[in-house]
C-alpha positions in Angstrom: -3.2 0.6 -47.5 -5.3 3.2 -45.4 -3.4 6.2 -44.1 -3.9 4.6 -40.6 -1.6 1.8 -41.6 0.6 3.9 -43.1 1.3 5.7 -40.0 1.5 2.6 -37.8 4.5 1.3 -40.4 6.2 4.7 -40.1 6.3 4.9 -36.5 7.6 1.2 -36.2 10.8 0.0 -35.1 13.1 0.9 -31.6 14.8 3.9 -32.9 11.8 6.1 -32.4 11.4 4.2 -28.7 13.4 7.3 -26.8 11.3 9.7 -28.5 8.3 7.9 -28.1 8.9 7.8 -24.2 9.6 11.7 -24.2 6.7 12.1 -25.9 4.6 10.2 -23.9 6.0 11.8 -20.4 5.5 15.4 -21.4 1.9 14.7 -22.1 1.8 13.5 -18.4 3.4 16.1 -17.0 1.0 18.3 -19.0 -1.7 17.0 -16.5 0.8 16.1 -13.5 3.8 18.2 -13.1 7.5 17.7 -13.4 8.4 13.9 -13.6 11.9 12.8 -13.3 11.0 9.0 -14.5 11.0 7.7 -18.4 7.6 5.6 -19.3 7.8 2.0 -20.3 6.5 1.2 -23.6 5.7 -2.3 -23.2 1.6 -2.6 -22.6 1.2 -2.9 -19.2 -0.4 -0.9 -16.6 2.0 0.8 -14.4 1.6 3.1 -11.1 3.6 6.1 -10.2 3.5 9.1 -7.7 1.5 11.8 -8.5 3.6 15.0 -7.6 1.6 16.6 -4.6 -0.1 13.6 -3.2 0.8 12.0 -0.4 4.1 10.7 0.5 4.8 7.0 -1.0 1.3 7.0 -2.6 0.7 5.9 -6.3 -2.2 6.8 -7.4 -1.1 7.6 -10.8 -1.2 5.0 -13.8 -0.5 4.4 -17.4 0.3 2.4 -20.1 1.8 2.7 -23.2 1.7 0.8 -26.6 4.9 1.1 -29.2 3.9 -1.5 -32.1 2.6 0.6 -34.7 1.5 4.2 -33.9 2.9 5.0 -30.7 0.1 5.3 -27.8 -1.3 5.5 -24.3 -3.4 6.7 -21.8 -3.5 7.8 -18.6 -4.8 9.2 -15.2 -5.2 8.6 -11.7 -7.1 5.7 -9.0 -8.8 8.9 -7.6 -10.5 9.9 -10.3 -12.5 8.7 -13.7 -10.5 10.3 -15.7 -8.6 9.1 -18.7 -6.2 10.6 -21.0 -5.9 9.4 -24.0 -2.3 10.0 -26.2 -0.9 9.2 -29.6 1.8 10.0 -31.5 0.3 10.7 -34.6 -1.8 13.3 -33.1 -5.7 13.2 -32.2 -7.1 10.3 -32.5 -10.2 9.3 -34.9 -13.4 7.3 -32.9 -12.1 4.1 -34.6 -8.5 4.6 -33.2 -9.7 5.6 -29.6 -12.0 2.3 -29.5 -8.6 0.2 -30.3 -6.9 2.1 -27.8 -9.2 1.4 -25.0 -10.2 -2.3 -25.9 -6.4 -2.5 -25.8 -6.1 -0.8 -22.0 -8.8 -2.9 -20.7 -6.8 -6.0 -22.0 -4.3 -4.5 -20.0 -6.0 -3.9 -17.1 -7.5 -7.5 -17.3 -4.0 -8.7 -17.9 -2.6 -7.1 -15.4 -5.5 -8.2 -12.8 -4.9 -11.9 -13.6 -1.6 -11.4 -13.0 -1.5 -9.7 -9.6 -3.9 -12.5 -8.4 -1.8 -15.2 -9.3 0.9 -13.6 -7.8 -1.0 -13.2 -4.1 -2.1 -16.7 -4.7 1.6 -17.9 -4.7 2.4 -15.4 -2.0 -0.4 -16.7 0.1 0.4 -20.1 -0.5 4.1 -19.5 0.3 2.8 -17.6 3.7 1.6 -20.7 5.4 3.8 -23.1 4.4 6.7 -20.8 6.3 3.9 -19.9 9.1 3.4 -23.9 9.5 7.1 -24.7 9.5 8.4 -21.7 11.9 8.8 -21.7 15.6 7.3 -19.5 17.9 9.5 -16.4 18.4 12.1 -15.9 20.9 10.6 -13.4 23.5 14.5 -12.4 23.6 14.9 -11.5 19.8 16.4 -8.1 19.3 13.1 -6.0 17.6 11.4 -7.1 20.3 13.7 -6.1 23.2 14.7 -2.8 21.7 10.7 -2.5 21.3 9.9 -3.4 24.8 7.3 -5.5 23.7 6.3 -9.0 24.2 6.2 -11.7 21.2 2.7 -13.0 21.6 1.5 -15.2 18.6 4.7 -14.0 16.6 6.7 -16.9 15.1 10.4 -16.7 14.0 12.4 -18.3 10.8 16.4 -18.3 11.4 16.7 -14.5 12.7 13.5 -13.0 11.1 10.3 -12.5 13.3 7.1 -13.4 10.9 4.1 -11.3 11.5 0.8 -12.6 9.9 -1.2 -10.7 7.8 -4.8 -11.7 7.4 -7.7 -11.1 4.6 -11.2 -12.5 5.4 -9.7 -14.9 8.1 -7.2 -16.5 5.7 -3.7 -15.9 6.5 -2.3 -14.2 2.9 0.6 -12.5 3.7 4.1 -12.4 6.0 6.0 -9.5 7.1 9.2 -10.2 7.8 11.2 -8.1 10.7 15.0 -8.4 10.7 17.1 -8.2 13.8 17.8 -4.7 12.5 14.2 -4.0 12.2 14.3 -4.5 8.4 10.7 -5.3 7.4 9.6 -6.9 4.3 6.1 -8.3 2.9 6.4 -11.6 0.4 6.4 -11.0 -3.1 3.4 -9.9 -5.1 1.6 -10.6 -1.4 -1.6 -9.1 -0.7 -1.6 -6.0 1.8 -4.3 -3.7 1.3 -7.2 -4.3 3.5 -4.9 -7.2 5.6 -4.2 -6.8 8.9 -2.1 -8.6 11.9 -4.6 -9.6 14.9 -4.0 -9.3 18.5 -6.4 -10.2 21.1 -9.8 -11.1 21.3 -12.5 -9.3 19.5 -15.1 -8.8 22.1 -18.8 -7.3 21.6 -19.2 -3.9 22.8 -15.5 -3.6 23.4 -13.5 -1.3 21.6 -11.2 -2.7 18.5 -8.3 -0.2 17.9 -6.5 -0.2 14.1 -3.5 1.5 14.0 -0.5 1.3 11.9 2.7 -0.9 12.8 3.3 -4.2 15.1 5.1 -3.1 17.5 2.7 -0.1 17.8 0.0 -2.6 18.2 1.5 -4.8 20.8 2.3 -1.7 22.7 -1.6 -1.0 22.6 -2.7 -4.0 23.2 -0.7 -4.5 26.4 -1.6 -1.4 27.6 -5.4 -1.7 26.9 -6.1 -5.5 27.1 -7.9 -4.5 24.0 -8.5 -6.4 20.6 -6.0 -4.1 18.0 -5.6 -4.9 14.3 -2.2 -4.0 12.9 -2.8 -2.5 9.2 1.2 -2.0 8.8 1.1 1.6 6.9 -1.1 4.5 7.1 -2.0 4.0 3.5 -3.8 0.8 4.9 -5.4 2.0 8.1 -8.6 2.9 6.1 -9.2 0.2 3.5 -8.5 -2.4 7.5 -10.9 0.3 8.9 -13.7 -0.1 6.2 -13.3 -4.2 6.0 -13.6 -4.3 10.1 -16.8 -2.1 10.0 -18.3 -4.1 7.1 -17.6 -7.2 8.8 -18.8 -6.5 12.5 -20.8 -3.1 12.3 -22.2 -1.6 15.6 -20.8 -4.9 17.6 -17.8 -3.0 18.3 -16.4 0.6 18.6 -13.5 0.9 16.1 -10.8 3.5 17.5 -8.1 4.8 15.1 -4.4 4.7 16.9 -2.7 7.0 14.8 0.7 7.5 14.4 1.8 11.5 14.4 4.2 12.2 12.2 4.9 15.9 13.6 7.8 16.2 11.8 6.9 15.1 8.2 5.6 17.7 6.3 1.6 17.1 5.7 1.9 14.7 8.9 1.0 11.8 6.9 0.3 9.4 10.3 -1.9 11.6 11.5 -3.6 12.9 8.1 -4.3 9.0 7.1 -5.7 8.2 10.5 -8.2 11.1 10.3 -9.4 10.2 7.2 -9.7 6.1 7.8 -12.0 7.5 10.9 -14.1 9.7 9.2 -15.0 7.0 6.7 -15.5 4.1 8.9 -17.4 6.5 11.2 -14.7 5.3 14.1 -12.8 7.6 16.9 -9.2 8.5 16.7 -6.9 8.9 19.2 -3.4 10.1 19.1 0.0 10.0 21.7 -0.3 12.5 24.1 3.4 13.8 24.1 4.5 14.7 27.6 6.6 18.6 27.8 9.8 16.9 28.0 9.2 14.0 25.0 11.9 14.3 22.3 10.2 15.5 18.6 11.4 12.5 17.8 8.7 10.6 19.0 6.1 9.6 16.4 3.5 6.6 17.6 2.7 4.8 21.2 5.3 2.3 21.0 8.1 5.6 20.8 6.1 6.5 23.8 6.4 3.3 25.3 10.2 2.8 24.6 11.0 6.2 25.6 9.6 6.3 29.2 11.0 2.8 30.0 14.4 4.2 29.5 13.2 7.8 31.2 
């Protein structure tokens, strides 16, 4: 039995699991700073929020194996650098290659499982959309936002907002009467958008975050709008539209202005999306008496309607 195999036997057993998780977290914290959660040693790739990154982002990743010699790796999607860790200390060249192979296997498995979940969600979205009725124009959410229903559909009390990718319906955002929003489990979101209006050559094409904001922009401008659903999706949607339409349209990123949130994530994401896609960018122009709680074009629209 080799020394490597002996170490494997010595560290096998559930009694070591918690020590391994804490030790691996210490390695993570040495790179990323304090973390308030424990890693899972299930051999799957997990994403996590990196301290100091934009709120809500999950750019960090890790994978931890606890069978045999506990070993893992971690990094961020923003960097190609990968950090390797082992409970037995520095890995030999052979052990390092074995670790890399296991990580690639975990990555491939995660990708396959994700693709299957996305396919299942797309099929569910298409069935749900086909069976739903046209949205009630008097739905509480629509009334509270002072917007029309346009082509939305409804199932029971929930509004259904369609999300498309490359022309295919792949997900639904469900909006309750109280404004709670949920996507279908496992459904694709990145690079997907909900369209309003018809895209015309030579005309502006707005890209915004939420559907209510998009409906407000479409109603006031008459131009086509792609609703990306959240700030982190502005750039993927803008780049996808740029690749599809090129210079046929003038992309305009209509950003939220989260002026009371540290770092103003809405303005930051919109500006970054505009720079990446070579687009224009616009933000709400706040009147002097506008409440500081307003953050987007629909907020301004609702406030003016009640003024």
